[in-house]
C-alpha positions, -999 to 999 in steps of 0.1 A, spaced: 251 -169 738 248 -198 714 252 -187 678 224 -193 652 228 -202 616 228 -165 605 254 -155 631 277 -184 622 275 -174 585 284 -138 594 315 -151 612 324 -173 582 318 -146 556 339 -121 575 367 -147 578 366 -144 616 358 -181 617 377 -202 591 366 -237 581 385 -256 554 372 -274 534 339 -255 538 305 -264 525 273 -246 535 257 -280 542 278 -284 574 263 -252 589 232 -261 610 207 -241 630 229 -239 661 264 -251 650 285 -270 626 284 -307 616 320 -318 612 331 -348 593 352 -378 600 388 -374 587 410 -399 569 431 -413 598 426 -428 632 448 -439 661 437 -472 676 447 -478 712 467 -510 714 468 -536 742 502 -535 759 517 -549 791 544 -523 793 538 -492 815 532 -460 796 551 -431 812 531 -400 802 562 -379 804 582 -401 781 581 -399 743 574 -436 736 537 -431 731 539 -444 695 541 -480 707 506 -477 723 488 -467 691 483 -482 657 478 -455 630 455 -462 601 448 -440 571 420 -448 546 385 -441 534 366 -463 559 372 -478 593 356 -505 614 353 -495 650 355 -528 670 332 -534 700 342 -512 730 374 -501 711 389 -467 720 402 -447 691 413 -411 683 402 -395 651 404 -361 636 379 -340 617 382 -335 580 378 -298 586 406 -274 597 392 -247 620 405 -214 631 384 -198 659 384 -161 668 391 -150 704 354 -143 712 340 -178 704 343 -212 721 328 -245 710 311 -275 726 315 -308 708 287 -334 708 284 -367 690 256 -365 664 226 -383 677 225 -409 649 259 -422 663 250 -417 700 218 -438 695 241 -467 685 259 -465 719 291 -448 706 305 -424 732 328 -394 731 340 -374 761 327 -339 769 350 -316 749 353 -278 747 372 -260 720 391 -229 732 389 -194 717 417 -190 692 418 -227 685 435 -235 652 438 -269 636 419 -301 630 399 -313 660 410 -346 676 383 -365 693 384 -397 715 357 -422 707 346 -454 724 328 -480 703 296 -497 711 288 -534 717 290 -543 680 313 -533 651 305 -501 633 318 -489 599 325 -452 597 336 -436 564 358 -406 557 336 -375 552 306 -387 573 292 -360 595 299 -374 630 302 -345 654 283 -314 660 302 -283 671 280 -257 690 295 -223 689 290 -198 717 299 -161 719 319 -151 750 308 -120 769 344 -107 767 371 -118 743 398 -142 756 429 -123 766 449 -153 776 443 -181 750 459 -215 751 492 -214 732 500 -251 734 509 -278 710 478 -280 689 482 -245 674 480 -250 636 486 -287 636 470 -309 609 460 -345 614 453 -364 646 469 -342 673 489 -367 693 526 -368 691 526 -401 671 515 -383 639 543 -366 621 
C-alpha cells in the first residue's frame, strides 16, 4: 500500500520515519520530494581498466562540492540527497525523478530503498542533450513510500548503514 500524505506525517510525527533536515513542504500527496545535496561525483574518462574488486575507484571519479553544478550533455554523475533518511522495517521506497527534470531528458535508473535504510540517498543521473544547471537544495527526486504487508526480518546490513554524503568509497 502506497502511503498518503496523512500516513507519511504519522510516521514522521511518531519518529518511525526520520528525515533531517525536515520541512513539511517536502511531504507530498503520495511521497517525499527530496533535494539535491551539495556534492557530486563525475565519472571520468579513463583508458585504464577498473577492477570492481580493487580499491582504486577514486581515479575514476572527480568529486565536486558546491552550491550549483552544470551537468554536461549525456554526462553520468552520482549525487546525494540533502536529506538524511532513516526508514522503519515496514516501509520501502521507490525513487522517481521529478517530472520537471524528466521532461528535459534527464534520466535516473529505477531505484528501490530498502526497509531500515539509514543515510543520505545516492542516485546515479545521466544528463540530457544540453547542459543543465542544478542547484543545491532543488527538489529533484520523488520518493514514494509503501507499507509492507509484513515487516522486514532480514534487512540489508551493508555499507550504506548510517553513511553521510555520496555513498561510494571515494568520499571519506
